[in-house]
C-alpha positions as CSV (number, residue, x, y, z in Angstrom):
1,M,32.0,96.3,22.7
2,Q,31.3,94.4,25.9
3,D,27.9,93.7,27.5
4,P,27.8,95.5,30.9
5,K,25.6,92.8,32.3
6,D,27.7,89.8,31.1
7,A,31.4,90.2,30.8
8,T,31.6,87.1,28.6
9,K,29.6,88.7,25.8
10,F,31.2,90.9,23.2
11,C,29.9,92.7,20.1
12,I,32.1,93.7,17.1
13,V,30.7,96.2,14.7
14,E,32.3,96.6,11.3
15,R,31.3,98.8,8.4
16,Y,32.1,98.1,4.8
17,E,31.5,100.4,1.8
18,K,31.3,97.5,-0.6
19,E,29.9,94.0,-0.2
20,S,33.1,92.7,-1.8
21,S,35.1,94.2,1.0
22,Q,33.1,92.2,3.6
23,E,33.5,89.0,1.6
24,Y,37.3,89.6,1.5
25,H,37.3,90.1,5.2
26,L,35.2,87.0,5.9
27,N,37.6,84.9,3.8
28,N,40.7,86.3,5.5
29,P,42.7,83.2,6.6
30,T,44.3,85.0,9.6
31,F,41.2,85.6,11.7
32,D,39.6,82.1,12.2
33,P,42.7,80.3,13.4
34,Y,43.4,83.0,16.0
35,V,39.8,83.8,17.2
36,V,37.7,80.6,16.8
37,P,39.6,78.4,19.3
38,R,39.1,81.1,21.9
39,L,35.3,81.2,21.6
40,A,33.1,79.6,24.2
41,K,30.5,78.9,21.4
42,P,30.2,79.7,17.7
43,M,29.9,83.3,16.5
44,D,26.4,84.7,15.9
45,L,26.9,86.7,12.8
46,T,24.2,89.1,11.6
47,R,24.1,91.7,8.9
48,W,22.4,95.0,9.3
49,E,21.9,97.9,6.8
50,E,22.2,101.5,7.9
51,M,19.2,103.7,7.4
């Protein structure tokens, strides 16, 4: 998703059924080398629980 007031801000929402799936994703070696160099500043990662 992109912030309609600031075209430089994006939000990615991901859902995982198991915490182990999220851990696998976060340790995926293909993401960081591709995405991190393109970021203007470090990612702000937060975890939310569905109600």
